C-alpha positions in Angstrom: 0.0 0.0 0.1 1.4 3.4 -1.0 1.0 6.6 1.1 0.3 9.8 -0.5 1.9 13.1 -0.3 -0.7 15.6 0.9 -1.4 19.2 1.7 -4.3 21.1 3.2 -5.6 24.2 1.6 -7.7 27.0 3.1 -10.9 25.9 1.4 -12.6 23.1 -0.6 -11.2 22.0 -3.8 -13.4 22.5 -6.9 -11.2 21.8 -9.9 -7.6 20.9 -10.7 -5.5 21.7 -13.8 -2.0 20.8 -14.8 0.5 23.7 -15.6 4.1 23.6 -17.0 7.1 22.6 -14.8 5.0 20.1 -13.0 2.9 22.6 -11.2 -0.9 22.3 -10.3 -3.5 24.9 -10.4 -6.1 24.3 -7.8 -9.6 26.1 -7.9 -10.9 26.5 -4.5 -14.0 28.3 -3.1 -11.7 31.2 -2.1 -9.6 31.5 -5.2 -6.9 29.6 -7.0 -3.7 28.1 -5.4 -0.6 27.2 -7.4 1.5 24.2 -6.1 4.8 22.8 -7.2 5.7 19.1 -7.5 6.2 18.8 -3.9 2.7 20.2 -3.3 4.2 23.4 -1.8 2.1 26.6 -2.4 4.0 29.1 -4.7 1.2 31.5 -5.5 -2.3 32.2 -4.3 -4.9 34.5 -6.2 -8.0 35.1 -4.0 -11.4 36.4 -5.2 -15.1 35.9 -5.2 -16.3 33.7 -8.0 -18.9 31.0 -9.1 -16.5 29.2 -11.4 -16.6 25.3 -11.6 -13.9 24.8 -14.2 -10.3 26.0 -14.6 -8.5 26.1 -17.9 -4.7 27.0 -18.4 -4.0 29.5 -21.1 -1.0 29.5 -23.3 0.6 32.7 -21.8 0.3 31.5 -18.3 -3.1 33.0 -17.3 -6.1 30.8 -16.3 -9.7 30.9 -17.3 -12.1 30.2 -14.5 -15.6 29.7 -15.8 -18.9 28.0 -15.0 -21.2 27.2 -18.1 -23.9 24.7 -17.2 -26.1 24.9 -20.1 -27.3 28.3 -18.8 -25.8 31.9 -18.6 -22.9 32.1 -16.1 -19.7 33.8 -15.4 -16.1 33.7 -16.5 -13.1 35.3 -15.2 -9.3 35.5 -16.1 -7.0 34.7 -13.3 -3.2 36.0 -13.4 -0.5 34.9 -11.1 0.2 37.5 -8.7 -3.2 39.1 -9.4 -6.8 38.2 -8.7 -10.0 37.3 -10.6 -10.8 39.7 -13.3 -14.5 39.2 -14.4 -15.0 39.4 -18.2 -17.6 42.0 -19.0 -19.8 42.4 -22.0 -21.3 45.9 -21.7 -22.7 45.8 -18.0 -23.1 42.1 -17.9 -20.6 39.4 -16.7 -22.9 36.6 -17.9 -21.6 34.3 -20.7 -23.4 31.4 -22.3 -20.3 29.1 -23.0 -16.6 29.0 -23.0 -13.6 27.1 -24.4 -9.8 27.6 -24.0 -7.9 27.6 -27.4 -4.1 27.3 -28.2 -3.9 31.0 -28.4 -6.5 32.2 -25.7 -10.1 31.6 -25.1 -13.5 32.1 -26.8 -16.9 33.2 -24.9 -20.2 33.2 -26.6 -23.4 34.8 -25.6 -26.0 35.8 -28.3 -25.6 38.0 -30.1 -21.9 38.5 -29.3 -18.6 36.5 -29.1 -15.6 37.6 -27.2 -12.3 36.2 -28.7 -9.2 36.4 -26.5 -5.8 36.0 -28.4 -2.7 36.4 -26.2 -4.4 38.6 -23.8 -5.9 40.8 -26.5 -9.8 40.6 -26.4 -12.1 41.5 -29.2 -16.0 41.6 -28.8 -17.7 40.6 -32.1 -21.3 40.5 -33.2 -22.6 36.9 -33.8 -26.1 36.8 -35.1 -26.4 33.0 -35.1 -27.3 30.8 -32.1 -24.8 29.6 -29.6 -27.3 27.2 -27.6 -24.9 24.3 -27.7 -21.8 26.1 -26.7 -18.2 26.4 -27.9 -15.7 23.7 -29.0 -12.0 24.4 -29.4 -10.1 23.1 -32.5 -6.5 24.2 -31.9 -6.4 28.1 -32.3 -9.9 28.0 -33.9 -13.3 27.7 -32.2 -16.5 26.1 -33.4 -19.8 27.9 -32.0 -22.8 25.5 -32.1 -26.5 26.3 -32.2 -29.6 24.8 -33.5 -29.1 26.5 -36.8 -25.6 24.9 -37.3 -21.9 25.7 -36.6 -19.6 28.7 -37.2 -15.8 28.2 -37.2 -13.9 31.4 -36.1 -10.2 31.9 -36.2 -8.0 33.2 -33.4 -9.1 36.8 -34.1 -12.7 35.9 -34.3 -13.2 36.1 -38.1 -15.5 33.6 -39.5 -13.7 30.9 -41.5 -16.5 28.3 -42.4 -20.0 27.3 -41.6 -21.9 24.0 -41.1 -25.5 24.6 -41.9 -26.8 21.0 -41.0 -29.0 20.2 -38.0 -27.2 20.3 -34.6 -29.0 18.7 -31.7 -26.5 19.3 -28.9 -22.9 20.2 -28.2 -20.5 18.6 -30.9 -17.8 16.2 -29.7 -14.2 16.9 -30.7 -12.7 13.9 -32.3 -9.3 13.4 -34.0 -8.8 16.1 -36.7 -12.3 17.5 -36.4 -15.7 17.2 -34.7 -18.6 14.8 -34.5 -22.0 16.6 -34.9 -25.2 14.9 -33.8 -28.2 16.0 -35.8 -31.4 14.2 -36.7 -31.0 10.4 -37.6 -27.1 10.6 -38.1 -23.9 11.8 -36.8 -21.8 13.9 -39.1 -18.0 13.8 -39.0 -16.2 16.9 -40.2 -12.7 18.0 -40.4 -11.0 21.2 -39.1 -12.6 23.2 -41.8 -16.1 21.8 -41.2 -16.0 19.8 -44.3 -17.9 16.4 -44.0 -15.7 13.5 -44.2 -18.1 10.7 -43.0 -21.6 10.1 -41.8 -22.4 7.7 -39.0 -26.0 6.0 -39.5 -27.4 6.5 -36.2 -29.0 9.3 -34.0 -27.1 10.3 -30.9 -28.5 11.5 -27.7 -26.8 14.1 -25.6 -23.8 12.9 -23.7 -23.8 9.7 -25.6 -20.6 10.3 -27.8 -17.1 10.1 -26.4 -13.9 10.4 -28.6 -11.5 7.3 -28.2 -8.5 6.6 -30.3 -9.2 7.4 -34.0 -12.9 7.0 -33.6 -15.9 7.8 -31.4 -17.6 5.7 -28.7 -21.5 5.8 -29.0 -23.6 4.7 -25.9 -27.1 3.7 -26.8 -28.9 2.3 -23.7 -27.2 -1.1 -22.9 -24.7 -1.1 -25.7 -21.5 0.7 -26.2 -20.0 0.8 -29.7 -16.9 2.1 -31.2 -17.2 3.7 -34.7 -14.4 4.4 -37.0 -14.0 6.1 -40.5 -11.7 5.9 -43.5 -12.0 7.3 -47.0 -15.5 8.5 -46.3 -16.9 5.2 -45.1 -17.8 4.5 -41.6 -17.9 1.3 -39.8 -18.5 -0.2 -36.4 -15.4 -1.7 -35.0 -17.0 -3.4 -32.0 -19.9 -3.7 -29.7 -20.0 -4.1 -26.0 -23.4 -5.0 -24.3 -24.6 -5.5 -20.7 -28.2 -6.0 -19.4 -28.3 -2.6 -17.6 -28.4 1.0 -18.5 -24.9 2.2 -19.2 -23.4 5.4 -17.9 -21.2 7.4 -20.3 -17.7 5.9 -20.5 -14.6 7.2 -19.2 -11.4 6.9 -21.3 -8.4 6.1 -19.3 -5.4 6.0 -21.6 -5.7 3.3 -24.1 -8.6 1.5 -22.2 -12.2 2.4 -21.4 -14.2 2.1 -18.1 -17.9 1.5 -18.5 -20.5 0.9 -15.8 -24.2 0.7 -15.2 -26.1 3.6 -13.5 -27.0 1.5 -10.4 -24.6 -1.5 -10.5 -21.7 -1.8 -8.3 -19.2 -3.1 -10.8 -16.9 -1.4 -13.5 -15.9 -3.1 -16.7 -12.4 -2.3 -18.2 -12.4 -2.8 -22.0 -9.2 -2.5 -24.3 -9.1 -0.8 -27.7 -10.5 -3.8 -29.4 -13.5 -3.9 -27.1 -12.3 -6.9 -25.3 -13.3 -7.2 -21.6 -10.1 -6.8 -19.6 -11.5 -6.9 -16.2 -14.5 -6.5 -13.9 -13.8 -4.4 -10.8 -16.2 -4.7 -7.9 -17.1 -1.4 -6.2 -18.7 -0.5 -3.0 -21.3 1.7 -4.7 -22.2 2.6 -8.4 -19.2 4.1 -10.5 -18.6 7.7 -10.6 -15.1 8.4 -12.4 -11.9 6.9 -13.5 -8.6 8.0 -15.0 -5.2 6.4 -16.0 -2.7 5.8 -13.2 0.5 4.2 -13.9 0.0 0.8 -15.7 -3.6 0.7 -14.5 -6.6 2.8 -13.8 -7.9 4.7 -10.8 -11.7 4.1 -10.3 -13.9 5.9 -7.8 -17.3 4.9 -6.8 -20.1 7.3 -5.8 -19.8 8.4 -2.1 -16.7 6.2 -1.8 -13.8 7.1 0.7 -11.2 5.0 -1.2 -9.9 4.8 -4.9 -9.8 1.3 -6.4 -6.5 1.3 -8.2 -6.9 -1.5 -10.8 -3.7 -3.1 -12.3 -3.4 -6.3 -14.2 -2.0 -7.9 -11.2 -4.6 -6.9 -8.9 -6.6 -4.0 -7.2 -5.4 -1.8 -4.4 -7.4 0.5 -2.2 -6.1 4.1 -1.9 -7.8 5.4 1.2 -9.2 8.9 1.8 -10.8 10.4 5.0 -14.1 10.9 3.3 -15.5 11.1 -0.1 -13.1 11.3 -2.9 -13.7 14.6 -4.9 -11.6 15.1 -8.0 -9.3 12.8 -9.9 -6.4 14.1 -12.2 -3.7 12.2 -14.1 -0.3 14.0 -13.9 2.4 12.0 -15.7 3.1 8.9 -13.7 1.3 10.4 -10.6 -2.3 10.6 -9.5 -3.6 13.8 -8.0 -6.9 13.4 -6.0 -8.9 15.5 -3.7 -11.2 15.4 -0.8 -12.8 18.5 0.8 -9.7 20.9 1.2 -7.1 18.3 1.0 -4.9 17.6 -2.2 -3.2 14.1 -2.5 -0.4 13.1 -4.8 0.0 9.4 -5.4 3.4 8.3 -6.7 4.4 4.5 -6.7 8.1 5.6 -7.2 8.3 8.1 -4.4 5.5 7.2 -1.9 4.7 9.9 0.7 5.2 9.7 4.4 2.9 7.9 6.8 0.0 10.0 8.2 -0.9 9.1 11.6 -4.7 9.3 12.4 -5.8 12.6 14.0 -6.1 12.3 17.8 -9.0 13.3 20.0 -12.5 14.2 19.0 -16.1 13.1 19.6 -16.9 9.6 20.7 -17.1 6.8 18.1 -20.1 4.9 17.0 -22.6 7.1 18.9 -25.2 9.3 17.2 -24.4 13.0 17.9 -25.5 16.4 17.0 -22.8 18.3 15.2 -23.6 21.7 13.6 -27.3 20.9 13.9 -27.0 17.7 11.8 -27.2 14.1 13.1 -23.7 12.4 12.6 -22.2 9.4 13.8 -18.2 9.3 13.9 -16.8 6.1 12.6 -13.1 6.4 12.4 -10.1 8.9 12.5 -8.5 9.7 9.2 -5.2 11.6 8.2 -6.8 15.0 8.5 -10.2 14.6 10.0 -12.8 12.1 11.4 -14.9 10.1 9.1 -18.5 10.1 10.0 -21.9 9.1 8.6 -25.0 11.4 8.5 -28.7 10.4 9.1 -28.9 9.0 5.5 -25.8 6.9 5.9 -23.6 9.0 3.8 -19.9 9.7 4.6 -19.2 13.2 6.2 -16.1 14.9 7.2 -15.8 15.9 10.9 -13.3 18.2 12.4 -11.5 16.5 15.2 -12.2 19.7 17.4 -15.8 19.9 16.4 -18.5 21.0 19.0 -21.0 18.2 19.7 -23.7 17.2 22.1 -25.5 13.6 22.5 -28.7 13.1 20.5 -31.9 13.2 22.3 -32.9 9.6 23.6 -36.0 7.8 22.3 -38.3 8.4 25.2 -37.8 12.1 25.3 -38.1 12.4 21.6 -41.5 10.5 21.8 -42.8 13.0 24.4 -41.4 16.0 22.4 -43.1 14.8 19.2 -46.5 14.0 21.0 -46.4 17.7 22.4 -45.6 19.1 19.0 -48.9 17.2 17.6 -50.9 18.3 20.6 -49.9 21.9 19.9 -50.2 21.7 16.1 -46.8 23.0 15.7 -44.5 21.2 13.4 -40.9 21.2 14.6 -38.1 22.7 12.4 -36.2 20.5 10.0 -33.2 20.3 12.4 -35.4 19.3 15.3 -37.4 16.8 13.0 -34.2 15.1 11.8 -33.0 14.7 15.4 -36.3 13.3 16.6 -36.6 11.0 13.6 -33.1 9.6 14.2 -34.0 8.9 17.9 -37.3 7.3 17.0 -35.8 5.2 14.1 -37.8 6.5 11.3 -37.2 9.2 8.7 -38.2 12.9 8.9 -40.8 12.5 6.2 -42.5 9.8 8.4 -42.7 12.3 11.2 -44.2 14.9 8.9 -46.8 12.5 7.7 -47.7 11.4 11.2 -48.0 15.0 12.3 -50.4 15.6 9.4 -52.4 12.6 10.5 -52.0 13.6 14.2 -50.9 10.2 15.4 -47.7 8.4 15.6 -46.7 5.8 14.7 -48.4 5.3 11.4 -49.0 1.6 10.9 -49.5 0.1 7.4 -51.7 -3.0 7.0 -48.7 -4.6 5.6 -45.0 -3.5 6.1 -43.0 -2.8 2.8 -39.4 -3.3 3.6 -37.2 -0.4 2.4 -40.2 1.9 2.0 -41.5 4.7 4.4 -45.4 4.4 5.2 -46.9 7.9 4.7 -50.6 7.2 5.4 -53.6 6.5 3.2 -56.3 8.3 1.0 -59.4 7.3 -0.4 -60.3 6.9 -4.0 -63.5 6.4 -6.1 -61.4 4.6 -8.9 -60.4 7.4 -11.3 -56.8 8.3 -10.6 -54.4 10.8 -12.2 -50.7 10.6 -12.0 -48.9 13.9 -12.6 -47.1 17.0 -11.3 -49.8 18.8 -9.3 -49.4 21.8 -11.3 -51.0 20.0 -14.3 -53.9 18.8 -12.5 -57.1 19.9 -14.5 -55.1 21.2 -17.4 -55.5 20.2 -21.0 -52.5 18.4 -22.7 -50.5 20.2 -25.3 -48.6 18.5 -28.1 -48.0 15.6 -25.9 -49.4 14.4 -22.5 -47.7 15.2 -19.3 -50.2 13.2 -17.1 -51.2 9.5 -16.9 -54.7 8.4 -16.2 -55.5 5.1 -14.6 -58.7 3.0 -13.8 -58.2 2.0 -10.3 -60.1 0.0 -7.7 -62.2 2.0 -5.5 -61.4 2.1 -1.8 -58.4 2.9 0.5 -55.0 3.4 -1.0 -51.8 3.2 1.0 -48.7 5.5 0.4 -45.1 4.4 0.5 -41.9 6.3 -0.5 -38.4 5.0 -0.9 -35.2 6.9 -0.6 -32.3 6.8 -3.0 -29.0 5.3 -2.3 -25.4 6.7 -2.0 -25.1 10.2 -3.1 -28.9 10.4 -3.8 -29.9 9.1 -0.2 -31.4 12.3 0.6 -33.8 12.2 -2.4 -36.9 10.4 -3.2 -36.4 7.3 -5.4 -39.9 6.2 -5.7 -43.6 6.8 -4.7 -45.9 3.9 -4.5 -49.6 4.0 -3.9 -51.0 0.5 -3.2 -54.7 -0.4 -2.9 -55.6 -2.6 0.2 -55.8 -5.6 -2.3 -52.7 -4.8 -4.2 -49.8 -5.6 -1.9 -49.1 -9.0 -3.6 -49.4 -7.5 -7.1 -46.5 -6.8 -9.3 -46.4 -3.2 -10.7 -44.1 -3.7 -13.6 -46.5 -2.6 -16.5 -45.4 0.8 -17.8 -48.3 3.2 -18.3 -46.4 6.1 -19.8 -44.2 9.0 -18.4 -45.2 12.2 -16.6 -43.6 15.6 -16.9 -42.5 17.6 -13.7 -41.9 21.1 -13.5 -42.6 21.9 -9.9 -40.1 19.4 -8.4 -43.1 17.2 -7.1 -45.4 14.4 -8.6 -48.2 12.3 -7.0 -51.3 10.2 -7.5 -54.7 12.0 -7.2 -58.4 10.9 -7.0 -60.8 12.6 -9.3 -62.4 14.4 -6.4 -59.0 15.9 -5.4 -59.4 19.7 -5.0 -56.3 21.4 -6.4 -55.2 24.3 -4.2 -52.4 26.9 -3.7 -50.5 24.5 -1.4 -50.1 21.6 -3.7 -46.4 22.3 -4.0 -45.1 22.5 -0.5 -42.5 21.2 1.7 -43.9 17.9 2.8 -44.3 14.4 1.3 -47.5 12.1 1.8 -51.1 12.2 1.7 -52.9 15.5 0.9 -56.6 16.4 1.4 -57.4 12.8 1.9 -57.7 12.1 -1.7 -54.3 12.1 -3.0 -50.3 11.9 -2.2 -47.3 13.9 -3.3 -43.6 13.2 -3.2 -40.5 15.1 -4.2 -39.5 14.0 -7.7 -35.9 12.4 -7.4 -33.7 15.0 -9.1 -36.3 17.5 -9.6 -38.0 18.5 -13.0 -37.9 15.9 -15.8 -39.8 13.0 -17.2 -40.5 10.0 -15.0 -41.9 6.6 -15.7 -45.2 5.4 -14.1 -45.8 1.6 -13.5 -49.0 -0.2 -12.6 -50.2 -3.6 -11.3 -53.8 -4.9 -11.9 -56.4 -7.3 -10.8 -59.2 -8.1 -13.1 -58.6 -5.1 -15.2 -58.5 -2.7 -12.4 -55.2 -1.0 -11.2 -54.5 -1.7 -7.6 -50.8 -0.6 -7.4 -49.1 2.5 -9.0 -45.5 3.4 -8.8 -43.7 6.6 -9.9 -40.1 5.6 -10.4 -37.8 8.7 -10.0 -34.4 7.3 -9.4 -32.5 5.9 -11.1 -34.0 7.5 -14.3 -34.9 4.7 -16.8 -34.6 1.7 -14.5 -37.9 1.5 -12.6 -39.3 -1.8 -14.0 -38.4 -3.8 -11.1 -41.0 -3.7 -8.3 -39.2 -3.3 -5.1 -42.5 -3.3 -3.1 -42.5 -6.9 -3.4 -39.3 -8.6 -1.7 -37.0 -10.8 -3.9 -37.2 -14.4 -2.9 -33.9 -16.0 -1.7 -35.2 -19.6 -0.8 -37.5 -22.2 -2.4 -35.9 -21.2 -5.8 -35.7 -23.5 -9.0 -32.3 -23.5 -10.7 -32.3 -21.5 -13.8 -32.3 -23.3 -17.1 -33.0 -22.1 -20.6 -35.4 -25.1 -20.9 -37.4 -24.2 -17.9 -40.6 -22.1 -18.1 -41.0 -19.4 -15.3 -44.0 -17.2 -14.6 -44.1 -13.7 -12.9 -43.5 -14.1 -9.2 -41.3 -17.4 -9.6 -38.1 -17.4 -7.6 -35.0 -18.8 -9.4 -31.4 -19.3 -8.8 -29.0 -18.3 -11.7 -25.6 -19.8 -11.8 -23.9 -16.1 -12.5 -26.3 -13.8 -10.9 -27.5 -15.7 -7.8 -31.2 -15.8 -6.4 -33.9 -13.7 -8.0 -37.6 -13.2 -8.8 -39.2 -13.2 -12.2 -41.0 -9.9 -12.7 -42.0 -10.1 -16.2 -42.6 -12.6 -19.0 -41.8 -11.0 -22.5 -42.5 -12.1 -26.1 -39.8 -14.3 -27.7 -39.8 -16.5 -24.8 -37.7 -14.1 -22.6 -38.2 -13.2 -18.9 -37.2 -10.4 -16.8 -35.6 -11.2 -13.5 -34.9 -9.0 -10.4 -31.6 -10.4 -9.0 -30.1 -9.8 -5.6 -26.5 -8.6 -4.9 -25.8 -5.5 -3.2 -28.6 -3.8 -4.9 -31.2 -5.0 -7.4 -30.6 -5.2 -11.0 -32.8 -5.6 -14.0 -31.6 -8.4 -16.5 -33.2 -10.2 -19.4 -32.7 -13.8 -20.1 -34.0 -16.5 -22.4 -36.1 -19.0 -20.8 
């Protein structure tokens, strides 16, 4: 096990960039710090900013910017100086940015600012810049719905591409890949078409690799190449899960599912080199030595894979950024920078001494924290959602309230009709062994605990509502409104009677978000809800299930989850606004269970309200017939439950490992 070189900075690390002479530029919440090879600070530039990215410029300056598909700011940072906002008129807002080999380009309709060796020129740009700027050496391509414009280092127009452009182009060897309509057009550095790839590409589905481009399409990753105007698919890699965008690590590729705890490493031919088990779903990777550094979401260690094995590079808490630098690996956590060097390992760092007691729920800075271990620079703790948090060894703390006192305090709050503050709710919920939303639901029902007719493991019970059978599933802001070009709501003919409401939290980094809302009729607990009824649009950050009699009011979008007005239920919608799938289960043509799947997006077919069987299973065989609800044991995936029978003699199975995974198999 190698020890890192390390340095503590004054504030949290946001971005890392390489500079000449083995120096590092570190963007922090307070400014930019320059570190030499030994991680000693050699310059500090402070200033207020909202930047998320840092790009070195050829003359030694730095471009600090934040362009996230909306108008944001950009500043030039000079060594020995501070942050100089780039102004257009009286505004400091810019739509997109890119560093070139001679300076940088910023775009904001109807102007473009071109920097060449520190000299800045503002030019009119009547075409759209919705899809941002892509650097091509000293040139820059500005993309919009109406095409591309290629500018030289002084901002003069060199060429145009007038074809359809669906999203930001991808820089490839010698040119750009432009997704538009039902194909991807490959253009050279002058925007002349050199090849056409015969498929439509969604946003973030294209990644440059070697002399071609990777295309991710659902459960498949393919490498496309072109020569003499002809395009061909070099190889395809498929898995039975929705794939994340791949990370290129030197001459290898790291690919993973959105909700699977494994990373697959491929070589340039598409051959599977290794499967790396992770503690949580994949987050990021980069080349390190003769291997690859891989980080899982919410993980406090890097998995350093090499052909001879995998080694853990431990951090105090969640790993932040990864950055490859020659033979070294740079990583961050909070305000600490680590440099990992197998040839010159760092000194041993003894764990910090003192601090709060271990493995006891405490209140630190108003939040529930359990300190688990001492790290190199801080204590490692977990919050009320089980996520890793960093705790200073000299943090002020107090014991959490005990369960008896919490019960009395919450009963008093119900009697006085005074909902406790969020901080107090979190402490009471922790002491009582429930989540804050369960207490909110109990407060609204004026009784605790709320007891479901049947428990659903892993889900919070939030009460019940009555329905006459006509149900609408939607964002509450769309109740009673007519549909436009496409429907944003889903209608269902349900069974009349009492419906019980459950919610499930996300995992890892999303553990503080709602992953699913389930409404289950009293007769529907044993029914699988795996039939997709459609998708709903969310614009208020909430979604729910509502009876026809539900009276929409001003307080539909509010800070609570659970039943509302006795005829509906509302939940926070995962990551907020977007499109979410709705699934149903029926008896005799009547819907008796509804599920709105928020997280992970596109993977809600598996009905988690019905536990996956682990016993009384039949061994899986391609010759054996299975029905929905059957338990089976697969030689590779282990025990599981059949959740769907599909045409073509296929079945869908929910398997159990660390988390559920949807797979398809022939039976």
